[in-house]
C-alpha positions in Angstrom: -42.0 -2.7 214.8 -39.1 -5.0 215.6 -36.8 -4.1 218.5 -33.6 -6.0 217.9 -30.8 -6.0 220.4 -27.3 -7.6 220.0 -24.7 -8.7 222.5 -21.1 -9.4 221.8 -20.2 -13.1 221.6 -16.5 -13.0 220.7 -13.6 -11.1 219.2 -11.2 -12.7 216.9 -7.8 -11.7 215.6 -7.1 -13.7 212.5 -3.8 -13.9 210.7 -3.8 -14.3 206.9 -1.4 -15.8 204.4 -0.5 -14.8 200.9 -3.4 -14.2 198.6 -3.8 -16.9 195.9 -5.4 -15.5 192.8 -7.5 -18.1 190.9 -8.7 -15.7 188.2 -11.8 -14.6 186.5 -14.7 -17.0 186.0 -18.4 -16.6 185.3 -19.1 -15.3 188.9 -16.2 -12.8 188.9 -12.5 -12.7 190.0 -11.8 -15.3 192.6 -9.0 -15.1 195.1 -8.4 -17.3 198.1 -6.9 -15.9 201.3 -5.5 -18.6 203.6 -6.2 -18.3 207.3 -2.9 -19.1 209.1 -3.9 -18.7 212.8 -5.0 -16.2 215.4 -6.8 -15.9 218.7 -10.3 -15.3 220.0 -12.0 -14.5 223.2 -15.4 -13.7 224.6 -17.4 -14.2 227.8 -16.4 -17.7 229.1 -14.8 -18.7 225.8 -11.3 -18.2 224.5 -8.7 -20.1 222.4 -7.0 -20.1 219.1 -7.9 -19.9 215.4 -6.5 -23.0 213.7 -4.5 -22.7 210.6 -6.0 -24.3 207.4 -9.1 -22.3 206.8 -9.5 -19.8 204.0 -11.6 -16.9 202.7 -12.9 -17.4 199.2 -13.4 -13.9 197.9 -15.1 -13.2 194.6 -15.0 -9.7 193.1 -18.1 -9.4 191.0 -18.5 -7.3 187.8 -20.8 -4.9 189.8 -17.9 -4.0 192.1 -19.3 -5.9 195.1 -17.2 -8.7 196.6 -18.7 -11.9 198.0 -16.7 -13.4 200.9 -17.0 -16.9 202.2 -14.7 -18.0 205.0 -14.6 -21.3 206.6 -12.3 -22.0 209.5 -11.9 -23.8 212.8 -11.5 -22.6 216.4 -10.0 -24.6 219.3 -11.1 -23.5 222.7 -8.7 -23.5 225.7 -11.0 -26.3 227.0 -10.0 -28.5 224.0 -13.3 -28.2 222.1 -13.4 -27.5 218.4 -15.9 -25.0 216.8 -16.3 -24.7 213.1 -17.3 -21.4 211.6 -18.7 -20.4 208.2 -18.7 -16.7 207.7 -20.4 -15.1 204.6 -21.0 -11.6 203.5 -20.8 -8.9 200.9 -18.3 -6.1 200.6 -19.0 -2.7 198.9 -15.6 -1.2 198.3 -17.1 2.2 197.7 -18.5 2.3 201.2 -16.4 3.3 204.2 -18.5 1.0 206.5 -17.1 -2.1 208.1 -17.6 -5.4 206.4 -20.7 -7.1 207.6 -21.0 -10.9 207.6 -23.4 -13.7 208.9 -21.4 -16.3 210.7 -22.7 -19.8 211.4 -21.3 -22.0 214.2 -21.0 -25.8 214.3 -20.2 -27.0 217.9 -20.6 -30.3 219.6 -24.2 -30.6 220.5 -23.2 -32.2 223.9 -20.3 -29.8 224.5 -19.9 -26.7 226.6 -20.4 -24.4 223.6 -23.5 -26.0 222.0 -25.4 -22.7 222.6 -23.5 -21.4 219.5 -25.4 -23.8 217.3 -28.6 -21.7 217.7 -29.5 -18.1 217.0 -28.8 -15.4 214.5 -25.3 -14.0 214.4 -23.7 -11.0 212.6 -20.1 -10.2 212.3 -18.1 -7.0 211.7 -14.7 -7.3 210.1 -11.9 -4.7 210.0 -8.2 -4.6 209.3 -6.1 -4.9 212.4 -4.5 -1.5 213.0 -0.7 -1.5 212.3 -0.7 -5.2 211.4 -0.4 -6.4 207.8 -2.1 -9.6 206.9 -4.5 -9.7 209.8 -8.1 -8.9 210.4 -10.2 -8.3 213.5 -13.7 -9.8 213.7 -16.4 -9.1 216.3 -19.3 -11.4 216.3 -22.7 -10.5 217.9 -25.8 -12.5 218.6 -29.2 -10.9 217.9 -32.1 -11.0 220.3 
């Protein structure tokens, strides 16, 4: 039996731009959701979400959506951390969206520990804020 534990790494508040509908292709209906900014914080880490990233969201024929977001964080220390965050959304489920984020930080920097381990994310809409999402990222032990 596996006994997994998780601890919270960071919370992000991400602002989103206008959805750009690409259309239907062989994989499904693709729309791109621009990431326009935001903030993040965790234990000994905080900063801002840089504008310029995006979520490439494909609604498949089976009703499931594949999400793939790629964006950049800038810490208050001036370091940059890239994130790729991927997951599946079942719109018939009331559960929160689950993703698997991957970090890319400077191997010689203060946040190099993010380059290793298994992470999971939980995404929800920001209460009372249109065009924004909250993401909580956990590291599994």
